[in-house]
N, C-alpha and C positions, 0 to 999 in steps of 0.2 A: 237739485235732483235731475237726473236725465231720464228721458223716456226710454222704455225698453226697445231694443231693436227687433223689428219683425221682418221675417223673410217675405219678400214680395212673391206671393204664390200666383195670384191673378191680379192684374192692374187695378181692377175695380175694388177688390177686397183690400188691397194695400192702401188705396186712397181712402176708403172708408175707415180703416183702422187708424190711419194718420189723422184724419179729420176728428175722430173721436178722441184720440190721444191729445191732439192739439187743443180741443175744447177743455180737456182736463188739466192742461199745463198751468202751473202756478197755483193749483189748489189741492195739491196732494198727489196727483198723478195716479199711476196704477200700482205703486208699491207702498202706498200709505193709505190714509183715509180715502174712501171712495167719493165720487163726485156726482152731482146731479146732472143728468143729461136729458134732453127732450128729443123726441122723435116719433116717427110713425112706427107702430108695432103691428105686425100682421101674423096671424097664426092660422094654419090650415094643414090638416092631415098629418099631425105630429111634426110639422116643420114650423119654426118660428124665425122671423126676420125682423131686425130693427134697422130703420133708416134714420140716422141722426139728422136733426134739423140743419146741421153743418154740411150735410151731404154724404153720400156713400150708402152702403148696405152691408150689414153684418148678420151672419147667422147667430142665433141666441143659444148658448149652451143650456142644456136641461139639467142644471145643478143650482146650488145655492137657493136664491129666492125666486127662481124661474117659475115654480108652481104658483106662487102668489100672483105673478104677472099673467100667467095663463088664466087663472080663475077670474082676475079683474077684467081681462080681455073678454072672456066668455059672457060676463055680466054686462059689459059696455058696448060690445060690437053690434052695429046695426044689422049684420048678417054674416054668413060664413065668408071667411077670407077678406073681410072688409077691414081697412086700417082704422086704428084709433090713435089718438095722441097720448103718449106715455111720457111721464117724467119719472126718472128713476136714478138710484145710486148704482153705479156699475163700473166695470173696467173691461179692458180688452186683453185677452190672453190667447195664446195659440193652443188649439185643441185638435185632436184627430178629427178628420171629417169622414163622413159616411163613404165617400168615394174620393180617391186621389190623395194628395199629400196633406199634411197638417195645415191649418189655416187659422187666422184670427177669428175669435168668437167673442161676443158680448157675454160677460158674466154679470148677472143681475144680483146685486147685494141687497137692495131694498126698493120696493115700489113706493113712489111718492104719490102719484095720481095717474089714473087712466080714465079717459073719457072722449067725448066727441071733440072734433076740432082738427086743425092741421097746423103745421109749422108756420110761425109768423114770417 
């Protein structure tokens, strides 16, 4: 299986997408079963960001199991805009952005756990 090609929109986003895709390599990738990823999740003012433990930063699309992640965050976060450690099944897909060209987003398929802590 080959990883999907992503257009490099912004260097940081391209690196984050590559890191998340790399973490998924060999275990189903983005076009088969989804994979467990760990990282810091931050939600504030209707904007959600996932920072994989492998590095980078991705916006989180508000679709699929996103609402489950948001609810778990609101229960677990120590305060507004404070990060939590999230383990989830997800994939990276290009989606329209609020401003500018399309870019990679994290699509959450299933929330495994959300709680206090940081990446190892």
